[in-house]
C-alpha positions as CSV (number, residue, x, y, z in Angstrom):
1,X,50.5,-14.1,22.3
2,X,47.9,-12.0,20.6
3,X,47.3,-11.9,16.8
4,X,48.7,-8.3,16.5
5,X,51.9,-9.0,18.4
6,X,52.5,-12.3,16.4
7,X,52.1,-10.5,13.1
8,X,54.7,-7.9,14.1
9,X,57.3,-10.7,14.7
10,X,56.7,-12.7,11.6
11,X,58.3,-11.8,8.2
12,X,56.0,-10.2,5.6
13,X,55.3,-12.0,2.4
14,X,54.0,-10.7,-0.8
15,X,50.5,-11.9,-1.8
16,X,50.5,-15.3,-3.5
17,X,49.2,-14.1,-6.8
18,X,45.9,-15.3,-8.3
19,X,43.7,-17.4,-6.1
20,X,42.4,-16.7,-2.6
21,X,43.7,-18.2,0.6
22,X,41.1,-20.8,1.5
23,X,41.8,-20.2,5.2
24,X,40.8,-16.6,4.9
25,X,44.2,-15.4,6.2
26,X,47.9,-16.4,6.3
27,X,48.5,-19.7,8.0
28,X,50.9,-19.0,10.9
29,X,52.8,-21.0,13.5
30,X,54.9,-19.5,16.3
31,X,56.9,-21.4,18.9
32,X,59.1,-20.0,21.6
33,X,61.2,-22.2,24.0
34,X,63.2,-21.7,27.1
35,X,65.5,-23.9,29.2
36,X,65.0,-24.5,32.9
37,X,67.4,-26.7,34.9
38,X,68.7,-28.2,31.6
39,X,65.2,-29.1,30.3
40,X,63.6,-27.4,27.3
41,X,60.1,-26.1,27.7
42,X,57.6,-24.4,25.3
43,X,57.4,-20.9,26.7
44,X,54.8,-19.7,24.1
45,X,53.1,-20.9,21.0
46,X,50.4,-19.8,18.6
47,X,49.0,-21.3,15.4
48,X,46.2,-20.8,12.9
49,X,44.5,-23.3,10.5
50,X,45.6,-25.7,9.2
51,X,48.5,-25.8,11.6
52,X,48.5,-27.7,14.9
53,X,51.2,-29.0,17.2
54,X,51.0,-32.3,19.0
55,X,51.8,-32.8,22.7
56,X,55.6,-32.4,23.1
57,X,57.8,-35.4,24.1
58,X,61.2,-35.1,25.7
59,X,64.1,-37.4,24.9
60,X,66.4,-37.7,28.0
61,X,69.3,-39.2,26.1
62,X,69.7,-36.2,23.7
63,X,68.0,-33.7,26.1
64,X,65.9,-32.5,23.1
65,X,62.2,-31.5,23.2
66,X,60.4,-33.0,20.2
67,X,57.4,-31.4,18.6
68,X,55.3,-32.7,15.7
69,X,53.8,-30.2,13.3
70,X,50.4,-31.3,12.1
71,X,48.4,-29.9,9.2
72,X,44.6,-30.4,8.9
73,X,44.7,-30.0,5.2
74,X,44.8,-32.1,2.0
75,X,47.8,-30.2,0.8
76,X,49.0,-26.8,-0.4
77,X,46.6,-25.0,-2.7
78,X,46.8,-22.0,-5.0
79,X,46.9,-18.8,-3.0
80,X,48.0,-20.4,0.3
81,X,50.6,-18.5,2.3
82,X,52.3,-20.3,5.2
83,X,54.6,-18.7,7.8
84,X,56.5,-20.4,10.6
85,X,58.6,-18.7,13.2
86,X,60.6,-20.6,15.9
87,X,62.5,-18.7,18.6
88,X,64.8,-20.8,20.8
89,X,65.9,-19.3,24.1
90,X,69.4,-19.7,25.4
91,X,70.6,-23.3,25.7
92,X,67.2,-24.7,24.7
93,X,67.1,-27.8,22.4
94,X,64.2,-28.5,20.0
95,X,63.4,-30.8,17.1
96,X,60.4,-29.9,15.0
97,X,59.1,-32.9,13.0
98,X,56.8,-32.8,10.0
99,X,53.9,-35.3,10.3
100,X,53.1,-36.1,6.7
101,X,54.2,-35.6,3.1
102,X,53.7,-32.1,1.7
103,X,51.5,-32.3,-1.4
104,X,51.5,-29.2,-3.6
105,X,48.3,-29.3,-5.7
106,X,47.6,-28.1,-9.3
107,X,47.2,-24.4,-9.7
108,X,45.5,-22.4,-12.5
109,X,47.5,-19.1,-12.6
110,X,48.9,-18.2,-9.2
111,X,51.2,-19.9,-6.7
112,X,51.6,-20.7,-3.0
113,X,54.2,-19.5,-0.6
114,X,56.0,-20.6,2.5
115,X,58.3,-18.7,4.8
116,X,60.4,-20.0,7.8
117,X,62.2,-17.8,10.3
118,X,64.4,-19.5,13.0
119,X,66.1,-17.5,15.8
120,X,68.5,-19.4,18.0
121,X,70.0,-17.7,21.0
122,X,73.4,-18.7,22.5
123,X,73.9,-22.4,23.0
124,X,70.5,-23.4,21.4
125,X,70.1,-26.4,19.2
126,X,67.4,-26.7,16.5
127,X,66.7,-29.7,14.3
128,X,64.1,-29.1,11.5
129,X,62.9,-32.6,10.3
130,X,60.7,-32.1,7.2
131,X,58.8,-34.8,5.4
132,X,59.2,-35.1,1.6
133,X,57.6,-32.6,-0.7
134,X,55.6,-33.7,-3.8
135,X,54.8,-31.0,-6.4
136,X,51.9,-32.0,-8.5
137,X,51.5,-31.1,-12.2
138,X,51.0,-27.4,-13.0
139,X,51.8,-26.4,-9.4
140,X,53.9,-23.3,-8.5
141,X,55.5,-23.0,-5.1
142,X,58.0,-20.5,-3.6
143,X,59.7,-21.1,-0.2
144,X,62.3,-19.2,1.8
145,X,64.0,-19.9,5.1
146,X,66.2,-17.7,7.3
147,X,68.1,-19.0,10.3
148,X,69.9,-16.6,12.8
149,X,72.6,-18.2,14.9
150,X,74.5,-16.9,17.9
151,X,77.6,-18.2,19.7
152,X,77.4,-21.9,20.4
153,X,74.0,-22.4,18.7
154,X,73.5,-25.2,16.2
155,X,71.1,-25.7,13.2
156,X,70.3,-29.0,11.5
157,X,67.8,-29.4,8.8
158,X,66.8,-31.9,6.1
159,X,64.3,-32.1,3.2
160,X,63.4,-34.4,0.3
161,X,62.0,-33.2,-3.0
162,X,60.2,-35.6,-5.4
163,X,59.9,-35.0,-9.2
164,X,56.1,-35.2,-8.8
165,X,53.7,-38.1,-8.9
166,X,55.9,-40.2,-11.1
167,X,53.6,-43.3,-11.1
168,X,50.9,-41.1,-12.6
169,X,53.3,-39.9,-15.3
170,X,53.9,-36.5,-13.6
171,X,57.6,-36.4,-13.8
172,X,58.8,-32.7,-13.5
173,X,55.4,-31.6,-14.7
174,X,55.1,-28.8,-12.2
175,X,55.5,-25.2,-13.3
176,X,57.8,-23.8,-10.7
177,X,59.5,-24.9,-7.5
178,X,61.8,-22.4,-5.7
179,X,63.5,-22.8,-2.3
180,X,65.9,-20.4,-0.8
181,X,67.8,-20.9,2.5
182,X,69.9,-18.3,4.3
183,X,71.9,-18.9,7.5
184,X,73.4,-16.0,9.5
185,X,76.0,-16.2,12.3
186,X,76.0,-13.2,14.6
187,X,74.5,-11.1,11.8
188,X,76.9,-12.4,9.1
189,X,75.5,-14.3,6.1
190,X,77.4,-17.6,6.1
191,X,75.3,-19.7,3.8
192,X,72.9,-19.1,0.9
193,X,71.3,-22.0,-1.0
194,X,69.0,-20.8,-3.8
195,X,67.2,-23.5,-5.8
196,X,64.8,-22.6,-8.6
197,X,63.4,-25.4,-10.8
198,X,61.5,-24.4,-14.0
199,X,60.9,-27.5,-16.0
200,X,59.7,-25.5,-19.1
201,X,63.1,-23.9,-19.5
202,X,65.4,-26.4,-17.7
203,X,66.3,-30.0,-18.4
204,X,65.8,-31.3,-14.9
205,X,66.6,-34.9,-16.0
206,X,70.1,-33.7,-17.1
207,X,73.5,-33.2,-15.6
208,X,73.6,-30.6,-12.9
209,X,70.0,-31.3,-11.9
210,X,68.4,-34.7,-11.1
211,X,70.6,-36.6,-13.6
212,X,67.9,-39.3,-14.3
213,X,66.9,-39.7,-10.7
214,X,63.4,-38.8,-9.4
215,X,64.2,-37.5,-5.9
216,X,66.7,-35.2,-4.2
217,X,67.5,-35.1,-0.5
218,X,69.4,-32.4,1.4
219,X,70.8,-32.4,4.9
220,X,72.8,-29.4,6.3
221,X,74.4,-28.7,9.7
222,X,75.7,-25.4,11.0
223,X,77.7,-24.8,14.3
224,X,80.7,-22.9,15.3
225,X,81.8,-26.1,17.0
226,X,81.8,-28.0,13.7
227,X,85.1,-30.0,13.1
228,X,85.9,-31.0,9.6
229,X,87.5,-34.2,10.9
230,X,83.9,-35.6,11.2
231,X,83.5,-35.5,7.4
232,X,85.0,-38.9,6.9
233,X,82.7,-40.5,9.4
234,X,79.7,-39.0,7.7
235,X,80.9,-40.0,4.3
236,X,81.2,-43.6,5.5
237,X,77.4,-43.6,6.1
238,X,76.8,-43.3,2.4
239,X,79.7,-44.8,0.5
240,X,78.4,-48.4,0.4
241,X,74.7,-47.6,-0.4
242,X,73.7,-48.7,-3.9
243,X,71.4,-46.8,-6.2
244,X,72.2,-43.3,-5.2
245,X,74.6,-40.5,-6.1
246,X,75.7,-38.0,-3.5
247,X,78.0,-35.1,-2.7
248,X,79.3,-33.7,0.6
249,X,80.7,-30.2,0.9
250,X,81.8,-27.9,3.7
251,X,80.4,-24.4,3.6
252,X,82.5,-21.2,3.8
253,X,82.1,-21.1,7.5
254,X,80.8,-23.3,10.3
255,X,78.9,-25.9,8.3
256,X,78.5,-28.8,5.9
257,X,75.8,-29.9,3.4
258,X,74.9,-33.3,1.9
259,X,73.0,-33.7,-1.3
260,X,71.7,-37.2,-2.3
261,X,70.0,-38.3,-5.5
262,X,67.8,-41.4,-5.5
263,X,64.5,-42.9,-6.7
264,X,62.5,-43.2,-3.5
265,X,61.3,-40.8,-0.8
266,X,61.3,-43.6,1.8
267,X,64.9,-44.7,1.1
268,X,66.2,-41.2,1.1
269,X,64.4,-40.4,4.4
270,X,66.1,-43.5,5.9
271,X,69.5,-42.2,4.6
272,X,68.9,-38.8,6.2
273,X,68.0,-40.5,9.5
274,X,71.3,-42.4,9.4
275,X,73.2,-39.2,8.8
276,X,71.2,-37.5,11.6
277,X,72.0,-40.3,14.0
278,X,75.7,-40.0,13.2
279,X,75.7,-36.2,13.7
280,X,73.9,-36.6,17.0
281,X,76.4,-39.2,18.1
282,X,79.4,-37.0,17.1
283,X,77.9,-34.1,18.9
284,X,77.6,-36.0,22.2
285,X,80.8,-38.1,21.7
286,X,78.8,-41.3,22.0
287,X,77.5,-44.1,19.7
288,X,73.8,-43.6,19.2
289,X,71.9,-46.3,17.4
290,X,68.6,-44.4,17.1
291,X,67.0,-41.0,17.8
292,X,63.3,-40.3,18.2
293,X,62.3,-39.7,14.6
294,X,58.9,-40.5,13.2
295,X,58.8,-43.4,10.8
296,X,58.7,-42.4,7.1
């Protein structure tokens, strides 16, 4: 796919304020998949610095194609603008894994931005497996994601947000962290999650925010095949774990969301993996003990 045609398919973002993009242009990733004889293949892909994608590996048990998203960068800097678009063809099945923690560096006046667009055709399955995010002191970061579902398609995603570099005394020392996620089913908005953390004007240590914890994990799953009877089984994954607080909610239509508060990126990542294994097993009506996730 050429540069001009890729730009026409990606969402436009406003400039990231003060500071120039050190890559000389927006950092872009485009992946398109198709299914052939029940096997998912990469039909097209495109990326610019610092993005790279590793050689795909296919898991025969879940019939999912796994891709690892790599970044040849020390982290997110002022002025950076990242855009990801993933288009899954009918009945294709893809998991996109982050390779390393996302470090958002100190910024003087401006901010950095990230936009995700996920398009799932009928019967497609997409699992977005992100590594934890660490916002450094004085950083400003704005992120948005849009996912478009059709009949029979499924979207699973997870993320972990740290309070900062707590061992360096940077506990909620960033300037801004905002993250909006919208999910559409056949054109109808069925889910909107809009988080905006401003430590200068909000008590992020208090009730309704992090409540004394240093990390927050989120896992959400959307499918028109979702059955609320599975909630008890998912709740059972968390109810005996010590040192966390959590909540589980169903969405207005076709989905559910977990939020977990804890004090370790690694421990929350393992909890998310346990939930993911349970969801994979429920989907396939089998008892899975593991799925091909990268170690935290």
